[in-house]
PQR file with spaces between the fields and no chain letter, atoms N, CA, C, O and H, PARSE charges and radii, in Angstrom:
ATOM       1  N    MET     1     -27.228    1.949    5.653 -0.4000 1.5000
ATOM       2  CA   MET     1     -27.193    0.707    4.904 -0.0000 2.0000
ATOM       3  C    MET     1     -27.540    0.976    3.440  0.5500 1.7000
ATOM       4  O    MET     1     -28.557    1.597    3.131 -0.5500 1.4000
ATOM       5  N    GLU     2     -26.686    0.503    2.559 -0.4000 1.5000
ATOM       6  CA   GLU     2     -26.949    0.686    1.143 -0.0000 2.0000
ATOM       7  C    GLU     2     -27.818   -0.448    0.622  0.5500 1.7000
ATOM       8  O    GLU     2     -27.677   -1.602    1.027 -0.5500 1.4000
ATOM       9  H    GLU     2     -25.860   -0.002    2.810  0.4000 1.0000
ATOM      10  N    LEU     3     -28.705   -0.097   -0.271 -0.4000 1.5000
ATOM      11  CA   LEU     3     -29.606   -1.084   -0.856 -0.0000 2.0000
ATOM      12  C    LEU     3     -28.902   -1.914   -1.911  0.5500 1.7000
ATOM      13  O    LEU     3     -27.945   -1.463   -2.541 -0.5500 1.4000
ATOM      14  H    LEU     3     -28.819    0.840   -0.600  0.4000 1.0000
ATOM      15  N    SER     4     -29.383   -3.117   -2.094 -0.4000 1.5000
ATOM      16  CA   SER     4     -28.944   -3.902   -3.242 -0.0000 2.0000
ATOM      17  C    SER     4     -29.763   -3.438   -4.449  0.5500 1.7000
ATOM      18  O    SER     4     -30.758   -2.728   -4.304 -0.5500 1.4000
ATOM      19  H    SER     4     -30.160   -3.483   -1.582  0.4000 1.0000
ATOM      20  N    PHE     5     -29.333   -3.846   -5.620 -0.4000 1.5000
ATOM      21  CA   PHE     5     -30.076   -3.510   -6.833 -0.0000 2.0000
ATOM      22  C    PHE     5     -31.501   -4.053   -6.743  0.5500 1.7000
ATOM      23  O    PHE     5     -32.462   -3.365   -7.086 -0.5500 1.4000
ATOM      24  H    PHE     5     -28.524   -4.423   -5.737  0.4000 1.0000
ATOM      25  N    GLU     6     -31.622   -5.282   -6.283 -0.4000 1.5000
ATOM      26  CA   GLU     6     -32.940   -5.921   -6.195 -0.0000 2.0000
ATOM      27  C    GLU     6     -33.847   -5.205   -5.197  0.5500 1.7000
ATOM      28  O    GLU     6     -35.046   -5.061   -5.437 -0.5500 1.4000
ATOM      29  H    GLU     6     -30.841   -5.841   -6.004  0.4000 1.0000
ATOM      30  N    GLN     7     -33.281   -4.758   -4.085 -0.4000 1.5000
ATOM      31  CA   GLN     7     -34.072   -4.014   -3.099 -0.0000 2.0000
ATOM      32  C    GLN     7     -34.535   -2.674   -3.678  0.5500 1.7000
ATOM      33  O    GLN     7     -35.667   -2.249   -3.443 -0.5500 1.4000
ATOM      34  H    GLN     7     -32.307   -4.875   -3.890  0.4000 1.0000
ATOM      35  N    ALA     8     -33.669   -2.023   -4.422 -0.4000 1.5000
ATOM      36  CA   ALA     8     -34.025   -0.747   -5.040 -0.0000 2.0000
ATOM      37  C    ALA     8     -35.156   -0.937   -6.051  0.5500 1.7000
ATOM      38  O    ALA     8     -36.084   -0.130   -6.110 -0.5500 1.4000
ATOM      39  H    ALA     8     -32.750   -2.368   -4.613  0.4000 1.0000
ATOM      40  N    MET     9     -35.073   -2.005   -6.843 -0.4000 1.5000
ATOM      41  CA   MET     9     -36.131   -2.267   -7.823 -0.0000 2.0000
ATOM      42  C    MET     9     -37.448   -2.593   -7.129  0.5500 1.7000
ATOM      43  O    MET     9     -38.510   -2.158   -7.576 -0.5500 1.4000
ATOM      44  H    MET     9     -34.319   -2.660   -6.796  0.4000 1.0000
ATOM      45  N    ALA    10     -37.387   -3.352   -6.048 -0.4000 1.5000
ATOM      46  CA   ALA    10     -38.603   -3.682   -5.297 -0.0000 2.0000
ATOM      47  C    ALA    10     -39.233   -2.415   -4.725  0.5500 1.7000
ATOM      48  O    ALA    10     -40.453   -2.252   -4.750 -0.5500 1.4000
ATOM      49  H    ALA    10     -36.525   -3.705   -5.685  0.4000 1.0000
ATOM      50  N    ARG    11     -38.397   -1.527   -4.212 -0.4000 1.5000
ATOM      51  CA   ARG    11     -38.913   -0.266   -3.659 -0.0000 2.0000
ATOM      52  C    ARG    11     -39.528    0.579   -4.763  0.5500 1.7000
ATOM      53  O    ARG    11     -40.547    1.231   -4.540 -0.5500 1.4000
ATOM      54  H    ARG    11     -37.406   -1.659   -4.192  0.4000 1.0000
ATOM      55  N    LEU    12     -38.931    0.581   -5.947 -0.4000 1.5000
ATOM      56  CA   LEU    12     -39.524    1.307   -7.073 -0.0000 2.0000
ATOM      57  C    LEU    12     -40.906    0.766   -7.408  0.5500 1.7000
ATOM      58  O    LEU    12     -41.822    1.530   -7.713 -0.5500 1.4000
ATOM      59  H    LEU    12     -38.103    0.051   -6.129  0.4000 1.0000
ATOM      60  N    ASP    13     -41.055   -0.554   -7.350 -0.4000 1.5000
ATOM      61  CA   ASP    13     -42.376   -1.162   -7.576 -0.0000 2.0000
ATOM      62  C    ASP    13     -43.379   -0.685   -6.527  0.5500 1.7000
ATOM      63  O    ASP    13     -44.524   -0.370   -6.852 -0.5500 1.4000
ATOM      64  H    ASP    13     -40.311   -1.175   -7.102  0.4000 1.0000
ATOM      65  N    GLU    14     -42.940   -0.636   -5.261 -0.4000 1.5000
ATOM      66  CA   GLU    14     -43.816   -0.165   -4.186 -0.0000 2.0000
ATOM      67  C    GLU    14     -44.236    1.291   -4.424  0.5500 1.7000
ATOM      68  O    GLU    14     -45.406    1.647   -4.276 -0.5500 1.4000
ATOM      69  H    GLU    14     -42.010   -0.892   -4.998  0.4000 1.0000
ATOM      70  N    LEU    15     -43.272    2.110   -4.790 -0.4000 1.5000
ATOM      71  CA   LEU    15     -43.561    3.528   -5.024 -0.0000 2.0000
ATOM      72  C    LEU    15     -44.529    3.699   -6.187  0.5500 1.7000
ATOM      73  O    LEU    15     -45.423    4.544   -6.140 -0.5500 1.4000
ATOM      74  H    LEU    15     -42.322    1.821   -4.910  0.4000 1.0000
ATOM      75  N    THR    16     -44.347    2.900   -7.225 -0.4000 1.5000
ATOM      76  CA   THR    16     -45.252    2.971   -8.375 -0.0000 2.0000
ATOM      77  C    THR    16     -46.672    2.639   -7.949  0.5500 1.7000
ATOM      78  O    THR    16     -47.621    3.318   -8.342 -0.5500 1.4000
ATOM      79  H    THR    16     -43.620    2.214   -7.264  0.4000 1.0000
ATOM      80  N    SER    17     -46.813    1.594   -7.146 -0.4000 1.5000
ATOM      81  CA   SER    17     -48.147    1.214   -6.662 -0.0000 2.0000
ATOM      82  C    SER    17     -48.770    2.320   -5.820  0.5500 1.7000
ATOM      83  O    SER    17     -49.958    2.616   -5.950 -0.5500 1.4000
ATOM      84  H    SER    17     -46.043    1.043   -6.827  0.4000 1.0000
ATOM      85  N    GLN    18     -47.961    2.929   -4.958 -0.4000 1.5000
ATOM      86  CA   GLN    18     -48.477    4.018   -4.116 -0.0000 2.0000
ATOM      87  C    GLN    18     -48.933    5.194   -4.965  0.5500 1.7000
ATOM      88  O    GLN    18     -49.976    5.794   -4.706 -0.5500 1.4000
ATOM      89  H    GLN    18     -46.996    2.689   -4.852  0.4000 1.0000
ATOM      90  N    MET    19     -48.136    5.519   -5.988 -0.4000 1.5000
ATOM      91  CA   MET    19     -48.453    6.684   -6.813 -0.0000 2.0000
ATOM      92  C    MET    19     -49.670    6.451   -7.711  0.5500 1.7000
ATOM      93  O    MET    19     -50.289    7.407   -8.178 -0.5500 1.4000
ATOM      94  H    MET    19     -47.289    5.032   -6.199  0.4000 1.0000
ATOM      95  N    GLU    20     -50.009    5.194   -7.949 -0.4000 1.5000
ATOM      96  CA   GLU    20     -51.169    4.880   -8.774 -0.0000 2.0000
ATOM      97  C    GLU    20     -52.484    4.933   -8.005  0.5500 1.7000
ATOM      98  O    GLU    20     -53.557    4.894   -8.607 -0.5500 1.4000
ATOM      99  H    GLU    20     -49.506    4.417   -7.569  0.4000 1.0000
ATOM     100  N    LYS    21     -52.407    5.020   -6.684 -0.4000 1.5000
ATOM     101  CA   LYS    21     -53.626    5.087   -5.877 -0.0000 2.0000
ATOM     102  C    LYS    21     -54.332    6.415   -6.130  0.5500 1.7000
ATOM     103  O    LYS    21     -53.695    7.468   -6.162 -0.5500 1.4000
ATOM     104  H    LYS    21     -51.536    5.051   -6.195  0.4000 1.0000
ATOM     105  N    PRO    22     -55.645    6.360   -6.308 -0.5600 1.5000
ATOM     106  CA   PRO    22     -56.370    7.593   -6.620  0.2800 2.0000
ATOM     107  C    PRO    22     -56.456    8.582   -5.456  0.5500 1.7000
ATOM     108  O    PRO    22     -56.704    9.769   -5.671 -0.5500 1.4000
ATOM     109  N    ASP    23     -56.253    8.105   -4.229 -0.4000 1.5000
ATOM     110  CA   ASP    23     -56.417    8.990   -3.075 -0.0000 2.0000
ATOM     111  C    ASP    23     -55.093    9.535   -2.534  0.5500 1.7000
ATOM     112  O    ASP    23     -55.062   10.092   -1.436 -0.5500 1.4000
ATOM     113  H    ASP    23     -56.051    7.141   -4.054  0.4000 1.0000
ATOM     114  N    ILE    24     -54.000    9.383   -3.290 -0.4000 1.5000
ATOM     115  CA   ILE    24     -52.713    9.870   -2.815 -0.0000 2.0000
ATOM     116  C    ILE    24     -52.706   11.407   -2.848  0.5500 1.7000
ATOM     117  O    ILE    24     -53.205   12.024   -3.790 -0.5500 1.4000
ATOM     118  H    ILE    24     -54.026    8.931   -4.182  0.4000 1.0000
ATOM     119  N    THR    25     -52.142   11.994   -1.820 -0.4000 1.5000
ATOM     120  CA   THR    25     -52.063   13.460   -1.779 -0.0000 2.0000
ATOM     121  C    THR    25     -50.922   13.928   -2.679  0.5500 1.7000
ATOM     122  O    THR    25     -50.037   13.151   -3.038 -0.5500 1.4000
ATOM     123  H    THR    25     -51.736   11.493   -1.055  0.4000 1.0000
ATOM     124  N    LEU    26     -50.960   15.179   -3.028 -0.4000 1.5000
ATOM     125  CA   LEU    26     -49.908   15.746   -3.864 -0.0000 2.0000
ATOM     126  C    LEU    26     -48.564   15.669   -3.149  0.5500 1.7000
ATOM     127  O    LEU    26     -47.552   15.322   -3.758 -0.5500 1.4000
ATOM     128  H    LEU    26     -51.679   15.810   -2.736  0.4000 1.0000
ATOM     129  N    ASP    27     -48.555   15.991   -1.863 -0.4000 1.5000
ATOM     130  CA   ASP    27     -47.302   15.924   -1.098 -0.0000 2.0000
ATOM     131  C    ASP    27     -46.734   14.507   -1.086  0.5500 1.7000
ATOM     132  O    ASP    27     -45.538   14.313   -1.299 -0.5500 1.4000
ATOM     133  H    ASP    27     -49.377   16.273   -1.368  0.4000 1.0000
ATOM     134  N    ASP    28     -47.585   13.525   -0.840 -0.4000 1.5000
ATOM     135  CA   ASP    28     -47.125   12.140   -0.833 -0.0000 2.0000
ATOM     136  C    ASP    28     -46.637   11.721   -2.219  0.5500 1.7000
ATOM     137  O    ASP    28     -45.636   11.017   -2.353 -0.5500 1.4000
ATOM     138  H    ASP    28     -48.558   13.682   -0.667  0.4000 1.0000
ATOM     139  N    SER    29     -47.350   12.158   -3.228 -0.4000 1.5000
ATOM     140  CA   SER    29     -46.952   11.852   -4.603 -0.0000 2.0000
ATOM     141  C    SER    29     -45.582   12.446   -4.924  0.5500 1.7000
ATOM     142  O    SER    29     -44.743   11.788   -5.538 -0.5500 1.4000
ATOM     143  H    SER    29     -48.164   12.729   -3.119  0.4000 1.0000
ATOM     144  N    MET    30     -45.362   13.680   -4.511 -0.4000 1.5000
ATOM     145  CA   MET    30     -44.075   14.343   -4.753 -0.0000 2.0000
ATOM     146  C    MET    30     -42.949   13.646   -3.989  0.5500 1.7000
ATOM     147  O    MET    30     -41.845   13.497   -4.511 -0.5500 1.4000
ATOM     148  H    MET    30     -46.043   14.215   -4.011  0.4000 1.0000
ATOM     149  N    ASN    31     -43.223   13.221   -2.761 -0.4000 1.5000
ATOM     150  CA   ASN    31     -42.216   12.496   -1.976 -0.0000 2.0000
ATOM     151  C    ASN    31     -41.874   11.154   -2.624  0.5500 1.7000
ATOM     152  O    ASN    31     -40.708   10.764   -2.680 -0.5500 1.4000
ATOM     153  H    ASN    31     -44.121   13.342   -2.336  0.4000 1.0000
ATOM     154  N    CYS    32     -42.885   10.460   -3.105 -0.4000 1.5000
ATOM     155  CA   CYS    32     -42.660    9.198   -3.804 -0.0000 2.0000
ATOM     156  C    CYS    32     -41.839    9.426   -5.064  0.5500 1.7000
ATOM     157  O    CYS    32     -40.914    8.671   -5.364 -0.5500 1.4000
ATOM     158  H    CYS    32     -43.832   10.777   -3.060  0.4000 1.0000
ATOM     159  N    TYR    33     -42.186   10.471   -5.792 -0.4000 1.5000
ATOM     160  CA   TYR    33     -41.479   10.780   -7.031 -0.0000 2.0000
ATOM     161  C    TYR    33     -40.005   11.090   -6.752  0.5500 1.7000
ATOM     162  O    TYR    33     -39.118   10.611   -7.458 -0.5500 1.4000
ATOM     163  H    TYR    33     -42.937   11.085   -5.548  0.4000 1.0000
ATOM     164  N    LYS    34     -39.756   11.888   -5.723 -0.4000 1.5000
ATOM     165  CA   LYS    34     -38.380   12.243   -5.370 -0.0000 2.0000
ATOM     166  C    LYS    34     -37.575   10.989   -5.022  0.5500 1.7000
ATOM     167  O    LYS    34     -36.448   10.820   -5.486 -0.5500 1.4000
ATOM     168  H    LYS    34     -40.477   12.277   -5.148  0.4000 1.0000
ATOM     169  N    GLU    35     -38.156   10.123   -4.212 -0.4000 1.5000
ATOM     170  CA   GLU    35     -37.464    8.891   -3.843 -0.0000 2.0000
ATOM     171  C    GLU    35     -37.238    8.009   -5.066  0.5500 1.7000
ATOM     172  O    GLU    35     -36.184    7.388   -5.206 -0.5500 1.4000
ATOM     173  H    GLU    35     -39.072   10.260   -3.835  0.4000 1.0000
ATOM     174  N    ALA    36     -38.233    7.957   -5.952 -0.4000 1.5000
ATOM     175  CA   ALA    36     -38.114    7.141   -7.159 -0.0000 2.0000
ATOM     176  C    ALA    36     -36.974    7.635   -8.048  0.5500 1.7000
ATOM     177  O    ALA    36     -36.221    6.830   -8.596 -0.5500 1.4000
ATOM     178  H    ALA    36     -39.090    8.461   -5.838  0.4000 1.0000
ATOM     179  N    VAL    37     -36.848    8.930   -8.188 -0.4000 1.5000
ATOM     180  CA   VAL    37     -35.759    9.491   -9.001 -0.0000 2.0000
ATOM     181  C    VAL    37     -34.409    9.091   -8.412  0.5500 1.7000
ATOM     182  O    VAL    37     -33.496    8.711   -9.146 -0.5500 1.4000
ATOM     183  H    VAL    37     -37.460    9.584   -7.743  0.4000 1.0000
ATOM     184  N    GLU    38     -34.283    9.175   -7.103 -0.4000 1.5000
ATOM     185  CA   GLU    38     -33.033    8.789   -6.443 -0.0000 2.0000
ATOM     186  C    GLU    38     -32.744    7.301   -6.664  0.5500 1.7000
ATOM     187  O    GLU    38     -31.600    6.919   -6.912 -0.5500 1.4000
ATOM     188  H    GLU    38     -35.024    9.483   -6.507  0.4000 1.0000
ATOM     189  N    LEU    39     -33.773    6.470   -6.575 -0.4000 1.5000
ATOM     190  CA   LEU    39     -33.588    5.038   -6.788 -0.0000 2.0000
ATOM     191  C    LEU    39     -33.227    4.714   -8.234  0.5500 1.7000
ATOM     192  O    LEU    39     -32.397    3.841   -8.490 -0.5500 1.4000
ATOM     193  H    LEU    39     -34.702    6.780   -6.373  0.4000 1.0000
ATOM     194  N    VAL    40     -33.844    5.412   -9.171 -0.4000 1.5000
ATOM     195  CA   VAL    40     -33.518    5.206  -10.586 -0.0000 2.0000
ATOM     196  C    VAL    40     -32.059    5.574  -10.837  0.5500 1.7000
ATOM     197  O    VAL    40     -31.349    4.852  -11.537 -0.5500 1.4000
ATOM     198  H    VAL    40     -34.518    6.121   -8.963  0.4000 1.0000
ATOM     199  N    ASN    41     -31.615    6.678  -10.277 -0.4000 1.5000
ATOM     200  CA   ASN    41     -30.211    7.076  -10.430 -0.0000 2.0000
ATOM     201  C    ASN    41     -29.275    6.043   -9.808  0.5500 1.7000
ATOM     202  O    ASN    41     -28.232    5.727  -10.380 -0.5500 1.4000
ATOM     203  H    ASN    41     -32.191    7.264   -9.709  0.4000 1.0000
ATOM     204  N    PHE    42     -29.640    5.519   -8.648 -0.4000 1.5000
ATOM     205  CA   PHE    42     -28.856    4.472   -7.998 -0.0000 2.0000
ATOM     206  C    PHE    42     -28.764    3.238   -8.905  0.5500 1.7000
ATOM     207  O    PHE    42     -27.686    2.673   -9.084 -0.5500 1.4000
ATOM     208  H    PHE    42     -30.488    5.776   -8.184  0.4000 1.0000
ATOM     209  N    CYS    43     -29.888    2.833   -9.467 -0.4000 1.5000
ATOM     210  CA   CYS    43     -29.914    1.640  -10.323 -0.0000 2.0000
ATOM     211  C    CYS    43     -29.088    1.853  -11.596  0.5500 1.7000
ATOM     212  O    CYS    43     -28.367    0.956  -12.031 -0.5500 1.4000
ATOM     213  H    CYS    43     -30.764    3.292   -9.322  0.4000 1.0000
ATOM     214  N    LYS    44     -29.200    3.040  -12.183 -0.4000 1.5000
ATOM     215  CA   LYS    44     -28.405    3.338  -13.379 -0.0000 2.0000
ATOM     216  C    LYS    44     -26.914    3.236  -13.077  0.5500 1.7000
ATOM     217  O    LYS    44     -26.164    2.636  -13.846 -0.5500 1.4000
ATOM     218  H    LYS    44     -29.787    3.768  -11.829  0.4000 1.0000
ATOM     219  N    LYS    45     -26.483    3.817  -11.967 -0.4000 1.5000
ATOM     220  CA   LYS    45     -25.075    3.772  -11.589 -0.0000 2.0000
ATOM     221  C    LYS    45     -24.648    2.331  -11.314  0.5500 1.7000
ATOM     222  O    LYS    45     -23.563    1.915  -11.720 -0.5500 1.4000
ATOM     223  H    LYS    45     -27.092    4.304  -11.342  0.4000 1.0000
ATOM     224  N    TYR    46     -25.483    1.583  -10.637 -0.4000 1.5000
ATOM     225  CA   TYR    46     -25.189    0.181  -10.339 -0.0000 2.0000
ATOM     226  C    TYR    46     -24.963   -0.604  -11.633  0.5500 1.7000
ATOM     227  O    TYR    46     -24.013   -1.378  -11.746 -0.5500 1.4000
ATOM     228  H    TYR    46     -26.364    1.920  -10.307  0.4000 1.0000
ATOM     229  N    LEU    47     -25.854   -0.390  -12.608 -0.4000 1.5000
ATOM     230  CA   LEU    47     -25.725   -1.091  -13.884 -0.0000 2.0000
ATOM     231  C    LEU    47     -24.493   -0.640  -14.660  0.5500 1.7000
ATOM     232  O    LEU    47     -23.822   -1.458  -15.288 -0.5500 1.4000
ATOM     233  H    LEU    47     -26.626    0.239  -12.516  0.4000 1.0000
ATOM     234  N    GLU    48     -24.195    0.646  -14.622 -0.4000 1.5000
ATOM     235  CA   GLU    48     -22.993    1.154  -15.286 -0.0000 2.0000
ATOM     236  C    GLU    48     -21.742    0.541  -14.669  0.5500 1.7000
ATOM     237  O    GLU    48     -20.826    0.136  -15.384 -0.5500 1.4000
ATOM     238  H    GLU    48     -24.741    1.311  -14.111  0.4000 1.0000
ATOM     239  N    ASP    49     -21.707    0.473  -13.344 -0.4000 1.5000
ATOM     240  CA   ASP    49     -20.568   -0.133  -12.653 -0.0000 2.0000
ATOM     241  C    ASP    49     -20.438   -1.620  -12.989  0.5500 1.7000
ATOM     242  O    ASP    49     -19.333   -2.128  -13.176 -0.5500 1.4000
ATOM     243  H    ASP    49     -22.452    0.802  -12.763  0.4000 1.0000
ATOM     244  N    ALA    50     -21.566   -2.303  -13.063 -0.4000 1.5000
ATOM     245  CA   ALA    50     -21.548   -3.731  -13.409 -0.0000 2.0000
ATOM     246  C    ALA    50     -21.023   -3.923  -14.829  0.5500 1.7000
ATOM     247  O    ALA    50     -20.249   -4.844  -15.088 -0.5500 1.4000
ATOM     248  H    ALA    50     -22.465   -1.890  -12.912  0.4000 1.0000
ATOM     249  N    LYS    51     -21.439   -3.062  -15.741 -0.4000 1.5000
ATOM     250  CA   LYS    51     -20.977   -3.133  -17.129 -0.0000 2.0000
ATOM     251  C    LYS    51     -19.467   -2.931  -17.191  0.5500 1.7000
ATOM     252  O    LYS    51     -18.768   -3.666  -17.890 -0.5500 1.4000
ATOM     253  H    LYS    51     -22.069   -2.313  -15.530  0.4000 1.0000
ATOM     254  N    LEU    52     -18.962   -1.937  -16.463 -0.4000 1.5000
ATOM     255  CA   LEU    52     -17.522   -1.689  -16.443 -0.0000 2.0000
ATOM     256  C    LEU    52     -16.760   -2.880  -15.872  0.5500 1.7000
ATOM     257  O    LEU    52     -15.682   -3.222  -16.358 -0.5500 1.4000
ATOM     258  H    LEU    52     -19.529   -1.340  -15.895  0.4000 1.0000
ATOM     259  N    SER    53     -17.308   -3.499  -14.860 -0.4000 1.5000
ATOM     260  CA   SER    53     -16.666   -4.683  -14.270 -0.0000 2.0000
ATOM     261  C    SER    53     -16.600   -5.827  -15.268  0.5500 1.7000
ATOM     262  O    SER    53     -15.579   -6.506  -15.374 -0.5500 1.4000
ATOM     263  H    SER    53     -18.184   -3.221  -14.465  0.4000 1.0000
ATOM     264  N    VAL    54     -17.678   -6.040  -15.994 -0.4000 1.5000
ATOM     265  CA   VAL    54     -17.706   -7.105  -16.999 -0.0000 2.0000
ATOM     266  C    VAL    54     -16.702   -6.804  -18.108  0.5500 1.7000
ATOM     267  O    VAL    54     -15.979   -7.696  -18.550 -0.5500 1.4000
ATOM     268  H    VAL    54     -18.507   -5.488  -15.908  0.4000 1.0000
ATOM     269  N    GLU    55     -16.655   -5.550  -18.558 -0.4000 1.5000
ATOM     270  CA   GLU    55     -15.706   -5.174  -19.609 -0.0000 2.0000
ATOM     271  C    GLU    55     -14.266   -5.376  -19.134  0.5500 1.7000
ATOM     272  O    GLU    55     -13.414   -5.820  -19.903 -0.5500 1.4000
ATOM     273  H    GLU    55     -17.243   -4.825  -18.198  0.4000 1.0000
ATOM     274  N    LYS    56     -14.000   -5.054  -17.880 -0.4000 1.5000
ATOM     275  CA   LYS    56     -12.661   -5.235  -17.325 -0.0000 2.0000
ATOM     276  C    LYS    56     -12.296   -6.723  -17.301  0.5500 1.7000
ATOM     277  O    LYS    56     -11.179   -7.098  -17.658 -0.5500 1.4000
ATOM     278  H    LYS    56     -14.692   -4.694  -17.255  0.4000 1.0000
ATOM     279  N    LEU    57     -13.226   -7.551  -16.885 -0.4000 1.5000
ATOM     280  CA   LEU    57     -12.992   -8.995  -16.866 -0.0000 2.0000
ATOM     281  C    LEU    57     -12.761   -9.544  -18.270  0.5500 1.7000
ATOM     282  O    LEU    57     -11.909  -10.410  -18.474 -0.5500 1.4000
ATOM     283  H    LEU    57     -14.133   -7.247  -16.594  0.4000 1.0000
ATOM     284  N    GLU    58     -13.518   -9.041  -19.228 -0.4000 1.5000
ATOM     285  CA   GLU    58     -13.346   -9.497  -20.595 -0.0000 2.0000
ATOM     286  C    GLU    58     -11.972   -9.116  -21.134  0.5500 1.7000
ATOM     287  O    GLU    58     -11.341   -9.900  -21.843 -0.5500 1.4000
ATOM     288  H    GLU    58     -14.210   -8.338  -19.062  0.4000 1.0000
ATOM     289  N    LYS    59     -11.504   -7.904  -20.797 -0.4000 1.5000
ATOM     290  CA   LYS    59     -10.176   -7.474  -21.228 -0.0000 2.0000
ATOM     291  C    LYS    59      -9.104   -8.358  -20.602  0.5500 1.7000
ATOM     292  O    LYS    59      -8.127   -8.711  -21.262 -0.5500 1.4000
ATOM     293  H    LYS    59     -12.016   -7.268  -20.220  0.4000 1.0000
ATOM     294  N    GLN    60      -9.280   -8.714  -19.342 -0.4000 1.5000
ATOM     295  CA   GLN    60      -8.301   -9.585  -18.661 -0.0000 2.0000
ATOM     296  C    GLN    60      -8.260  -10.956  -19.325  0.5500 1.7000
ATOM     297  O    GLN    60      -7.191  -11.557  -19.429 -0.5500 1.4000
ATOM     298  H    GLN    60     -10.073   -8.428  -18.806  0.4000 1.0000
ATOM     299  N    ASN    61      -9.396  -11.454  -19.773 -0.4000 1.5000
ATOM     300  CA   ASN    61      -9.445  -12.765  -20.411 -0.0000 2.0000
ATOM     301  C    ASN    61      -8.816  -12.743  -21.791  0.5500 1.7000
ATOM     302  O    ASN    61      -8.363  -13.779  -22.279 -0.5500 1.4000
ATOM     303  H    ASN    61     -10.265  -10.965  -19.688  0.4000 1.0000
ATOM     304  N    GLU    62      -8.780  -11.580  -22.431 -0.4000 1.5000
ATOM     305  CA   GLU    62      -8.177  -11.459  -23.753 -0.0000 2.0000
ATOM     306  C    GLU    62      -6.662  -11.607  -23.682  0.5500 1.7000
ATOM     307  O    GLU    62      -6.034  -12.054  -24.642 -0.5500 1.4000
ATOM     308  H    GLU    62      -9.148  -10.738  -22.035  0.4000 1.0000
ATOM     309  N    ASN    63      -6.081  -11.240  -22.566 -0.4000 1.5000
ATOM     310  CA   ASN    63      -4.609  -11.258  -22.431 -0.0000 2.0000
ATOM     311  C    ASN    63      -4.095  -12.572  -22.021  0.5500 1.7000
ATOM     312  O    ASN    63      -2.885  -12.741  -21.867 -0.5500 1.4000
ATOM     313  H    ASN    63      -6.591  -10.876  -21.786  0.4000 1.0000
């Protein structure tokens, strides 16, 4: 199941909270970081795709 943009952002918030805990282990911190990087990349691509869709719609409206 693919996440929505909003679900990905919510998960990033959760990961940030986990990583801010003083008792987090290095392994857990690294796992959170890895997942966060993947989510950030997902969100960037989602936004890029949304931008392209909007630009395409704007071009169609110009014609």
